C-alpha positions in Angstrom: -1.5 -138.3 -67.3 -0.8 -134.8 -66.2 -3.4 -132.4 -65.0 -5.4 -131.3 -68.1 -6.9 -128.1 -66.6 -6.0 -125.0 -68.4 -4.0 -122.8 -66.1 -3.1 -119.8 -68.3 -3.5 -118.4 -71.8 -0.8 -116.1 -73.0 -0.1 -114.3 -76.2 2.9 -112.6 -77.9 3.2 -110.6 -81.1 6.2 -110.9 -83.3 7.4 -109.4 -86.6 9.5 -112.0 -88.5 11.7 -110.6 -91.3 11.4 -112.1 -94.8 14.2 -113.1 -97.2 12.6 -110.8 -99.8 9.5 -108.6 -100.0 6.4 -110.5 -100.8 3.7 -108.7 -102.8 0.0 -109.3 -103.3 -2.3 -107.5 -105.7 -2.6 -104.4 -103.5 -0.3 -104.8 -100.6 3.2 -106.0 -99.8 5.3 -106.9 -96.8 9.0 -107.2 -95.8 8.2 -108.9 -92.4 5.3 -111.2 -91.4 3.4 -110.2 -88.3 2.6 -113.2 -86.2 0.6 -113.9 -83.0 1.5 -116.9 -80.9 -1.0 -118.2 -78.4 0.3 -120.4 -75.6 -2.2 -122.6 -73.7 -0.6 -123.8 -70.4 -2.0 -126.6 -68.3 -1.9 -127.1 -64.5 0.2 -130.2 -65.2 3.0 -128.1 -66.8 2.3 -128.8 -70.4 2.2 -126.0 -73.0 0.6 -125.9 -76.4 1.1 -123.3 -79.0 -0.9 -122.0 -81.9 -0.4 -119.2 -84.5 -2.6 -116.4 -85.6 -1.5 -114.9 -88.9 -3.0 -113.4 -92.1 -1.3 -112.9 -95.5 -0.2 -109.4 -95.4 -2.7 -107.8 -93.1 -6.4 -107.3 -92.7 -7.1 -106.7 -96.4 -7.6 -110.5 -96.8 -10.1 -111.4 -94.2 -10.7 -108.4 -91.9 -8.5 -109.6 -89.1 -5.0 -108.6 -88.1 -2.6 -109.9 -85.4 -3.6 -107.0 -83.3 -7.3 -107.7 -83.4 -6.6 -111.4 -82.8 -4.6 -110.6 -79.7 -7.4 -108.5 -78.3 -10.0 -111.1 -79.0 -8.0 -113.9 -77.4 -6.9 -112.1 -74.3 -10.2 -110.3 -73.5 -12.8 -112.7 -74.7 -11.5 -116.2 -75.4 -9.1 -116.8 -72.5 -11.7 -116.3 -69.8 -13.8 -119.1 -71.4 -10.8 -121.5 -71.4 -9.1 -121.0 -68.0 -10.0 -123.7 -65.4 -11.4 -126.1 -67.9 -9.9 -129.3 -69.4 -7.8 -128.9 -72.5 -9.2 -132.1 -74.1 -12.8 -130.7 -73.9 -12.3 -129.0 -77.3 -15.8 -129.4 -78.7 -17.4 -127.7 -75.7 -14.7 -125.1 -75.4 -15.0 -124.0 -79.1 -18.8 -124.0 -78.8 -18.7 -121.7 -75.8 -16.0 -119.5 -77.4 -18.4 -119.1 -80.4 -21.2 -118.0 -78.0 -18.9 -115.2 -77.0 -17.1 -114.4 -80.2 -18.7 -114.5 -83.7 -16.6 -114.9 -86.8 -12.8 -114.1 -86.1 -11.8 -117.5 -87.5 -8.1 -116.6 -87.7 -8.0 -115.8 -83.9 -10.0 -119.0 -83.1 -7.7 -121.1 -85.3 -4.7 -120.0 -83.1 -6.5 -121.0 -80.0 -7.8 -124.3 -81.4 -4.4 -125.4 -82.6 -2.8 -124.5 -79.2 -5.5 -126.7 -77.6 -4.7 -129.6 -79.9 -1.0 -129.2 -79.3 -1.3 -129.1 -75.5 -3.7 -132.1 -75.5 -1.5 -134.2 -77.8 1.5 -133.4 -75.6 -0.4 -134.5 -72.5 -1.1 -137.8 -74.2 2.5 -138.0 -75.7 1.1 -138.4 -79.2 1.3 -136.3 -82.4 -1.5 -133.9 -83.3 -2.4 -136.0 -86.4 -3.4 -138.8 -84.0 -6.2 -136.6 -82.6 -7.3 -136.0 -86.2 -7.7 -139.7 -87.1 -4.2 -140.8 -88.1 -2.1 -140.5 -91.2 -3.0 -140.6 -94.8 0.6 -139.5 -95.8 3.8 -138.4 -94.2 4.8 -135.5 -96.5 3.1 -133.1 -98.9 4.4 -131.4 -102.1 5.0 -127.7 -101.7 4.4 -125.1 -104.4 6.5 -121.9 -104.2 4.6 -118.6 -104.5 6.0 -115.8 -106.6 4.9 -112.2 -106.3 3.6 -109.6 -108.8 7.1 -108.6 -110.0 8.0 -108.5 -113.7 8.4 -111.7 -115.8 12.3 -111.7 -115.8 12.4 -111.3 -112.0 10.0 -114.2 -111.2 11.6 -116.4 -113.9 15.0 -116.0 -112.3 13.6 -116.9 -108.9 11.7 -119.9 -110.2 14.7 -121.3 -112.1 16.8 -120.9 -109.0 14.3 -123.0 -107.0 14.2 -125.6 -109.8 18.0 -125.8 -110.1 18.2 -126.3 -106.3 15.6 -129.1 -106.5 13.4 -127.3 -103.9 10.1 -126.9 -105.8 8.5 -128.3 -108.9 5.5 -126.0 -109.3 5.0 -122.2 -108.9 2.1 -119.9 -108.2 2.1 -116.3 -109.4 0.1 -113.5 -107.9 -2.0 -111.4 -110.3 -4.3 -108.4 -110.0 -1.7 -105.6 -109.5 -1.6 -104.6 -113.2 -4.0 -103.9 -116.0 -5.4 -107.3 -117.0 -3.9 -107.5 -120.5 -0.4 -106.6 -119.3 -0.7 -109.0 -116.4 -1.8 -111.8 -118.7 1.2 -111.1 -121.0 3.5 -111.3 -118.0 2.1 -114.7 -116.9 2.3 -116.0 -120.5 6.0 -115.1 -120.7 6.6 -117.0 -117.4 4.6 -120.0 -118.5 6.4 -120.2 -121.8 9.8 -120.1 -120.1 8.8 -122.8 -117.5 6.9 -125.0 -120.0 7.8 -128.7 -119.7 10.0 -128.1 -116.5 7.6 -126.8 -113.9 3.9 -126.3 -113.3 2.6 -122.7 -113.3 -0.5 -121.6 -111.4 -2.0 -118.2 -110.8 -3.9 -116.5 -107.9 -5.9 -113.4 -108.8 -6.8 -112.7 -105.2 -10.4 -112.0 -106.1 -9.4 -108.8 -108.0 -11.3 -109.4 -111.3 -14.9 -109.2 -112.3 -16.9 -111.7 -114.4 -16.3 -110.1 -117.8 -12.5 -109.6 -117.2 -12.2 -113.2 -116.1 -14.1 -114.7 -119.0 -12.1 -112.5 -121.4 -8.6 -113.2 -120.2 -8.5 -116.5 -118.4 -8.8 -118.6 -121.6 -5.6 -117.1 -122.8 -3.9 -118.2 -119.6 -5.2 -121.7 -120.1 -3.9 -121.8 -123.7 -0.5 -120.6 -122.4 -0.2 -123.7 -120.2 -1.3 -122.3 -116.8 -2.5 -125.4 -115.0 -4.8 -123.8 -112.4 -6.7 -120.5 -111.7 -7.2 -119.4 -108.0 -10.1 -117.2 -107.0 -10.5 -114.7 -109.9 -13.6 -113.0 -108.5 -14.7 -111.7 -105.1 -15.5 -114.4 -102.5 -19.2 -113.6 -102.3 -19.7 -114.1 -106.1 -20.0 -117.9 -106.0 -22.4 -118.1 -108.9 -19.9 -116.2 -111.1 -17.2 -118.5 -109.9 -19.3 -121.4 -111.0 -19.8 -119.9 -114.4 -16.1 -119.3 -114.8 -15.3 -122.8 -113.7 -17.7 -124.3 -116.3 -16.1 -122.1 -119.0 -12.5 -123.1 -118.5 -10.7 -126.3 -119.5 -8.4 -126.1 -116.4 -9.3 -126.2 -112.7 -10.5 -123.2 -110.7 -9.6 -123.2 -107.0 -11.8 -121.6 -104.4 -10.1 -119.6 -101.7 -11.8 -116.4 -100.5 -15.1 -118.1 -101.3 -14.3 -121.0 -98.9 -14.1 -120.5 -95.2 -16.6 -122.9 -93.5 -18.0 -126.4 -94.1 -21.2 -124.7 -95.2 -19.3 -122.8 -97.9 -17.7 -126.1 -99.0 -21.1 -127.7 -99.4 -22.5 -124.8 -101.4 -19.4 -124.8 -103.7 -19.8 -128.5 -104.3 -23.5 -128.2 -105.1 -22.9 -125.5 -107.6 -19.6 -127.0 -109.0 -18.2 -123.6 -108.4 -14.6 -124.9 -108.1 -12.6 -128.0 -109.0 -10.2 -127.6 -106.0 -10.6 -126.4 -102.4 -7.9 -124.2 -101.0 -8.0 -124.9 -97.3 -6.1 -122.7 -94.9 -6.4 -123.9 -91.3 -6.1 -120.3 -90.3 -9.0 -118.9 -92.3 -11.2 -121.9 -91.5 -11.0 -121.6 -87.7 -8.6 -124.5 -87.1 -7.9 -128.1 -87.7 -11.3 -129.7 -87.2 -13.2 -127.4 -89.5 -10.4 -127.9 -92.1 -10.9 -131.7 -91.8 -14.6 -131.3 -92.3 -14.1 -129.2 -95.4 -11.7 -131.7 -96.9 -14.1 -134.5 -96.2 -16.9 -132.7 -98.0 -14.6 -132.1 -100.9 -13.6 -135.8 -101.0 -17.3 -136.9 -101.0 -18.0 -134.5 -103.9 -15.0 -135.5 -105.9 -13.2 -132.2 -105.2 -9.6 -132.4 -104.1 -8.2 -130.2 -101.4 -5.0 -128.1 -101.6 -3.1 -127.3 -98.4 -3.1 -123.5 -98.7 -1.2 -120.9 -96.7 -1.5 -117.6 -95.0 2.3 -117.4 -95.0 2.6 -118.9 -91.6 5.7 -119.3 -89.5 6.8 -122.8 -88.6 4.1 -123.1 -85.9 1.1 -122.5 -88.2 2.9 -124.4 -91.0 3.4 -127.5 -88.7 -0.3 -127.3 -87.8 -1.3 -127.2 -91.5 1.0 -130.0 -92.2 -0.6 -132.3 -89.6 -4.0 -131.5 -91.2 -2.7 -132.1 -94.7 -1.1 -135.4 -93.7 -4.3 -136.6 -91.8 -6.9 -135.6 -94.4 -7.2 -138.2 -97.2 -8.7 -135.6 -99.5 -5.6 -133.3 -99.5 -4.4 -134.7 -102.9 -3.7 -131.4 -104.7 -0.4 -130.6 -102.9 0.2 -127.6 -100.7 1.7 -124.1 -100.6 3.2 -124.5 -97.1 6.3 -122.5 -98.0 6.1 -119.8 -95.2 9.1 -120.8 -93.2 11.3 -120.8 -96.3 10.3 -117.2 -97.0 11.4 -116.1 -93.6 14.9 -114.8 -93.0 15.2 -116.3 -89.5 14.6 -119.8 -88.3 12.1 -119.8 -85.4 12.5 -123.4 -84.3 15.2 -125.2 -82.4 15.0 -127.9 -85.1 13.8 -126.7 -88.5 11.0 -128.3 -90.4 12.3 -130.7 -93.0 11.9 -129.6 -96.7 13.4 -132.0 -99.3 12.8 -133.0 -102.9 10.0 -130.5 -103.3 8.0 -131.8 -100.3 7.5 -130.9 -96.6 7.9 -133.9 -94.3 6.1 -134.4 -91.1 8.2 -134.0 -87.9 8.4 -136.6 -85.2 7.4 -136.1 -81.6 4.3 -135.2 -79.5 2.0 -132.4 -80.3 3.0 -130.4 -83.4 6.5 -132.0 -83.1 8.2 -128.7 -82.9 10.0 -126.5 -80.4 10.2 -122.7 -80.6 13.5 -121.1 -80.1 13.0 -118.7 -77.1 15.9 -116.5 -78.2 14.2 -115.9 -81.5 10.9 -115.0 -79.7 12.7 -112.5 -77.6 14.5 -111.1 -80.7 11.4 -110.5 -82.8 8.6 -109.9 -80.2 7.0 -106.4 -80.1 7.6 -104.4 -77.0 
C-alpha cells in the first residue's frame, strides 16, 4: 500500500458553462461555479472532491469563494501530515476549527474518500459498506419558464428516452399564476411522465395550504419544501394535509434534522444532497434514519459537475434507503464534458462507473480552460 500521509491540499475554482440558463425562484445562472479540492498523498495518490451550491449563496449561505477560503486557510492545516484513512478523527478535528460550512466540508470529505479508496484500489462505495444497486433513476429539473417552454423541453427529453420524470421550480411568480402554469404542464404530461415541483421554501403556511391541494388534484406527484427550512412544524402540518408526498430539502441538513423530521412526520421523503449534508458519511446516516422511520431518500442535487455527481452516485448506490430515485442531472446540464470518460446515462438512469475511488478522471485540458485566473 502506498504512503497514506497527506502531502498537499490544493483547490481550484472553475466556471463551467451550461447548455441553457437554469432559473430558481429568485436567481438564475448561465454557468455553474465549482470548487475542486485535491488531496494528494505522499505515496503519489490524488483524491478529488467538489464544493458547489445551486446558483450561489442564496441557498445555504456558502459560495465557492467562501469554500475555497475555508479549505485553504483553516482545513488544509488540519489535514497535512496525517493519514488519509483517518477520516473520523480528521473530520472531528476540522469541526473543532470550522463550524457549519457543510458544503466546504463535503468537498474535503469526498476528496479524502476518493484518495483512500484509490490507495486501496477499491471504489468509494466499498468504504460506505458496499452496493445496494448499480444505477439510479434521474429526474430532469425544469426551470421557472412558461408552460410552453418547459413542456417542449420535457417532451424532447421523453422522446429521446433520457428521463421519465420532471421537477419544476416554483416561487418566481404570484402563487395562483404559478399554480396555473404547473397545472398546464401536468395536464400535458399526464400519463406519460411524472411531474414534481420544488417551491424552494418561498411560500408561507396559508399560501401552501391554499394552493398545494390544487397541484395534487392536477396530478403533481410530489411537493418539495414549500416553506422555509426552519418551519418544521408548518411543514408537518402541510404534509398531514396533502394526499401526495412532501419532500424535505432546506429543512434537512444533518442526522439530527432527519430524526426530528421523522418524529414529527414532517415529510414523506428525504432530499439528501451529499453537498449540503457535509459529505458521504452524514448522508449515509440520514438515509439510514429515514429507512428506520419508513421514509425513503431521494438523491438530490446542487447541480454538481461530474465529480460531485459521481460522489452522490456512490452514496445513492450504497445506501439501501435511497428508493425515491435521484436528480443527479448536473453533468447533462453542462455544455462541456469535464471527464476523460463521461458518466453513463441510459434509459432514464445514471449508472455507476467502474474503477477505484470515484471511478472518474478529470480532463486536465478542461480544468485549464474553465479555471479562474
